[in-house]
C-alpha positions in Angstrom: 41.2 28.4 10.3 37.3 29.3 10.2 35.1 27.5 12.7 33.4 24.3 11.2 29.6 24.9 11.0 28.0 21.8 12.1 25.1 22.9 14.4 22.2 25.4 14.2 24.3 27.4 16.8 27.3 27.5 14.6 25.3 28.6 11.6 23.4 31.3 13.6 26.8 32.6 14.6 28.0 32.6 11.0 25.0 34.5 9.6 24.8 36.9 12.3 21.2 36.2 13.3 19.7 34.8 16.5 19.0 31.0 17.0 15.3 31.6 17.2 15.3 33.5 14.0 17.3 30.8 12.1 15.0 28.2 13.5 11.9 30.2 12.4 13.3 30.2 8.9 13.8 26.5 8.8 10.3 25.8 10.2 8.9 28.1 7.6 10.9 30.2 5.2 8.1 32.5 4.6 7.7 33.4 8.3 10.6 35.6 8.4 11.1 39.0 6.4 12.2 39.0 2.9 15.6 40.6 3.6 16.3 38.0 6.5 15.3 35.2 4.2 17.8 36.2 1.6 20.6 36.8 4.1 20.1 33.2 5.2 19.8 31.7 1.9 23.1 33.3 0.7 24.7 32.0 3.9 23.6 28.8 3.3 25.3 28.7 -0.2 28.5 30.0 1.2 28.7 27.7 4.3 27.3 24.6 2.6 25.4 24.1 6.0 22.4 21.7 6.1 20.3 21.4 9.0 19.3 18.1 10.4 15.6 18.3 9.5 14.5 15.6 11.7 16.0 17.4 14.7 14.3 20.5 13.5 11.0 18.7 13.4 11.4 17.2 16.8 11.4 20.7 18.4 7.9 21.3 16.8 4.8 20.5 18.6 3.5 18.7 15.5 6.1 17.9 12.8 5.8 17.9 9.0 6.8 14.4 8.7 4.2 11.8 7.5 5.0 8.3 7.7 4.3 5.8 5.0 4.6 2.1 6.3 4.4 -0.6 3.6 5.0 -4.5 3.8 7.0 -4.9 0.7 9.1 -2.2 -1.0 9.6 -4.1 -4.1 6.2 -5.0 -4.9 4.9 -3.1 -7.8 1.4 -2.5 -6.3 3.1 -0.8 -3.1 5.7 0.9 -5.2 2.9 2.7 -7.2 0.8 3.5 -4.1 3.8 4.8 -2.4 4.9 7.1 -5.2 1.4 8.5 -5.4 1.1 9.2 -1.7 4.8 10.7 -1.5 3.8 13.2 -4.3 0.6 14.4 -2.7 2.2 14.7 0.7 4.9 16.7 -0.6 2.6 18.8 -2.5 0.7 19.4 0.7 4.0 20.7 2.5 4.8 17.4 4.2 8.1 15.4 4.3 7.0 11.7 3.5 9.2 9.0 5.3 8.8 5.6 3.7 9.5 2.5 5.9 9.3 -1.2 4.7 8.3 -3.9 7.1 9.4 -6.8 4.5 6.6 -8.7 5.8 8.0 -9.2 9.3 6.2 -8.4 12.4 9.6 -7.4 14.3 10.2 -4.8 11.5 6.7 -3.5 11.9 7.2 -3.0 15.4 10.5 -1.1 14.8 8.6 1.0 12.2 5.9 2.1 14.7 8.5 2.9 17.2 10.5 5.0 14.8 7.3 6.9 13.8 6.8 7.7 17.6 10.4 8.8 18.0 10.2 11.2 15.1 7.0 12.7 16.3 5.2 12.3 13.0 2.3 14.2 12.2 0.3 11.1 11.0 1.0 8.1 9.1 -0.5 5.9 6.1 0.1 2.2 6.9 -0.5 -0.9 5.0 -0.5 -3.3 8.0 0.7 -7.0 8.0 -2.7 -7.8 9.6 -2.5 -11.3 11.0 0.9 -10.6 12.6 0.2 -7.0 13.3 0.6 -5.3 16.7 -3.1 -4.5 16.7 -3.4 -3.2 20.2 -0.1 -1.3 19.8 -1.3 0.5 16.6 -4.7 1.0 18.0 -3.1 2.8 21.1 -0.8 4.8 18.7 -3.8 5.8 16.6 -5.5 7.5 19.7 -2.7 10.0 19.7 -1.8 10.2 16.1 -4.0 10.2 13.0 -3.4 6.8 11.3 -5.1 5.9 7.8 -4.8 2.2 6.6 -4.6 1.2 3.0 -4.8 -2.1 1.0 -6.0 -4.0 4.2 -7.8 -2.7 7.2 -6.3 -3.2 10.7 -9.6 -4.1 12.0 -13.3 -3.1 11.6 -13.1 0.4 13.2 -9.9 1.7 11.7 -9.9 4.5 9.0 -9.5 2.8 5.8 -9.1 3.3 1.9 -9.1 0.2 -0.3 -10.7 -1.8 -2.8 -14.2 -3.1 -2.5 -13.5 -6.9 -2.6 -17.0 -7.9 -2.7 -17.6 -5.7 -6.0 -14.3 -6.7 -7.6 -14.8 -10.4 -7.0 -18.3 -10.4 -8.1 -17.3 -8.6 -11.2 -14.7 -11.1 -12.3 -16.6 -14.2 -11.0 -19.7 -13.1 -13.0 -17.4 -12.7 -16.1 -15.7 -16.1 -15.8 -19.1 -17.9 -15.3 -20.6 -16.3 -18.4 -17.6 -16.9 -20.6 -16.7 -20.6 -19.5 -16.6 -23.0 -16.6 -17.1 -21.5 -13.2 -13.9 -20.8 -11.3 -12.1 -22.6 -8.7 -10.4 -20.4 -6.2 -6.4 -20.3 -5.6 -6.1 -18.2 -2.3 -3.1 -16.3 -0.9 -0.7 -16.9 2.1 -2.5 -15.5 5.2 -0.2 -12.5 5.5 -3.0 -9.9 5.9 -6.6 -9.5 6.1 -7.0 -9.6 2.3 -6.3 -13.4 2.4 -9.5 -14.0 4.2 -11.7 -11.0 2.8 -10.9 -12.1 -0.8 -11.7 -15.7 -0.2 -15.0 -14.7 1.6 -15.8 -12.5 -1.4 -15.2 -15.3 -3.9 -17.6 -17.4 -1.9 -20.2 -14.9 -1.7 -20.0 -14.3 -5.3 -20.3 -18.0 -6.2 -23.2 -18.3 -3.9 -25.1 -15.3 -5.3 -24.9 -17.0 -8.8 -26.3 -20.3 -7.3 -22.9 -22.1 -7.9 -20.8 -24.2 -5.6 -17.5 -22.6 -4.5 -14.4 -24.7 -4.9 -11.5 -23.3 -2.8 -8.4 -25.1 -3.7 -6.4 -26.8 -1.0 -3.2 -25.0 -0.4 -0.1 -25.0 1.9 -0.7 -23.0 5.2 2.4 -20.9 5.1 3.0 -17.1 5.4 5.2 -15.9 2.7 5.2 -12.7 0.6 6.9 -14.7 -2.2 3.5 -14.9 -4.0 4.9 -16.1 -7.4 6.7 -19.1 -6.0 3.6 -19.9 -3.9 1.3 -19.8 -7.0 3.9 -21.9 -9.1 4.3 -24.6 -6.5 0.6 -24.8 -5.6 -0.3 -25.1 -9.2 2.2 -27.8 -9.8 1.1 -29.8 -6.9 -2.7 -29.5 -7.8 -2.1 -30.5 -11.5 0.1 -33.5 -10.5 -2.5 -34.7 -8.1 -5.3 -33.9 -10.4 -7.0 -31.8 -7.9 -8.5 -29.1 -10.2 -12.3 -29.6 -10.4 -12.7 -27.1 -13.2 -10.6 -25.7 -15.9 -10.9 -22.1 -14.7 -8.5 -20.8 -12.0 -9.2 -17.5 -10.2 -6.1 -16.5 -8.2 -6.1 -14.2 -5.2 -3.9 -11.8 -6.8 -2.0 -11.4 -10.0 1.4 -12.3 -8.7 0.0 -15.7 -7.7 -1.4 -15.9 -11.2 2.2 -15.3 -12.5 3.4 -18.3 -10.7 0.3 -20.5 -11.8 0.7 -19.5 -15.4 4.4 -20.4 -15.2 3.7 -23.8 -13.7 1.1 -24.5 -16.4 3.6 -23.8 -19.2 6.2 -26.0 -17.6 3.7 -28.9 -17.4 2.6 -28.3 -21.2 -0.8 -26.7 -20.5 -2.0 -24.0 -22.8 -3.4 -21.0 -20.9 -6.0 -19.1 -22.4 -9.7 -18.4 -23.6 -10.9 -20.8 -26.3 -11.3 -24.3 -27.4 -7.6 -24.7 -28.2 -6.7 -23.9 -24.5 -6.2 -26.3 -21.6 -6.9 -23.9 -18.8 -8.1 -20.4 -17.8 -6.3 -18.4 -15.3 -7.5 -15.0 -14.0 -6.2 -12.7 -11.2 -6.8 -9.6 -9.2 -5.1 -6.2 -8.7 -4.2 -5.3 -12.4 -0.4 -5.6 -11.3 1.7 -3.2 -13.5 3.2 -6.4 -15.2 0.1 -8.4 -15.5 -0.5 -7.0 -19.2 2.9 -8.1 -20.2 2.5 -11.7 -18.8 2.5 -14.6 -21.5 -0.5 -14.8 -21.9 -1.5 -11.3 -20.6 -3.7 -11.7 -17.4 -7.4 -11.2 -17.3 -7.9 -9.5 -13.9 -9.6 -6.7 -12.1 -7.8 -3.4 -11.7 -7.6 -1.6 -8.4 -7.5 2.1 -8.6 -4.2 2.8 -7.0 -4.1 6.5 -7.8 -7.4 7.1 -6.2 -6.5 5.1 -3.1 -3.4 7.1 -2.7 -5.4 10.4 -3.1 -8.2 9.4 -0.9 -5.7 8.2 1.9 -3.8 11.4 1.7 -7.1 13.6 1.7 -8.2 11.5 4.7 -5.1 12.1 6.7 -4.9 15.8 5.9 -8.6 16.3 7.0 -7.7 14.4 10.2 -4.8 16.8 10.6 -7.1 19.7 9.9 -5.0 20.8 7.1 -7.5 20.3 4.2 -10.3 22.6 4.7 -11.5 21.9 1.0 -11.4 18.0 1.3 -14.8 16.4 0.3 -14.0 13.9 3.0 -13.6 16.1 6.1 -13.2 13.9 9.1 -12.0 14.1 12.5 -8.9 12.4 13.9 -10.9 9.6 15.7 -13.0 8.8 12.6 -13.6 5.2 11.5 -14.4 6.4 8.1 -14.0 4.0 5.2 -13.7 4.4 1.4 -14.0 1.2 -0.7 -13.4 1.6 -4.2 -14.8 -0.2 -7.3 -12.5 -2.1 -9.4 -12.7 -2.5 -13.3 -12.5 -5.6 -15.4 -9.6 -6.0 -17.6 -10.1 -8.6 -20.2 -6.9 -10.1 -21.6 -5.9 -13.6 -23.2 -5.5 -15.6 -20.1 -9.1 -16.0 -19.4 
């Protein structure tokens, strides 16, 4: 019976080459001679051997693994952002590894430990923020390049995201010019966006000489934004706690819930004399244009956020000499991208 090929040593014996030569091939196929490469590739087809790429990487001083940590793997925004980062990282010759924390601090801690154990080259992280292990991540960032997206870890971390001051200024200005000034339905305090977006709304209203109206909401931490928006909108209407007929939600997913609650209570959502209430959002969630009615919102440039984040990480790794944003591994560079107004029927 032929000897089963389970390890790199078994495969080296099978192909008739030294272990260092075989390892060199798996680290970089172009680093060995063409004839040797062809011999190894023929042997791979015959044997069906597949190396443990993680083990191969761990033997390197710097692996080609890039970590991607997100708080919610089923959220359409994070799905789109992850796809963009994965494609660009793969194109650059890296192996992207996606980990979801599911909005839980213990899973975020496990994700950090996993990145450490795999000796990743660097990571792009959307942190939980409020419940994040700031000190742990800060210490980790001193040895491995980390780039934060969506919400920054703190005021000094390398970050790529949307300029909330600009985006909220844009939509508040539109809502004020086209109807009653908006009240604000915030989001659960799950990351720093909860605070920065509320502050951006207040600043925008103040700039226009108007009084901000932050709607009272339950102080809970949940990523079930649709249910949160539904429950809070239902409660506010029942208690007659809406000071205006225009509601600006912290994100589109909350707007989904608010619109569903309004429909259930017999309120017509939309712009015009025949409508009872206007509801707007933020983010331009992929499904926002298919809501009923479609949601007026501001669009984050997900594609550009992903590109900038990968460019920044590659620059920190020294693998992107042509990057327009070349920075070092300890950089605190930040890129805040502008959003675009998306006018639809809900407001």
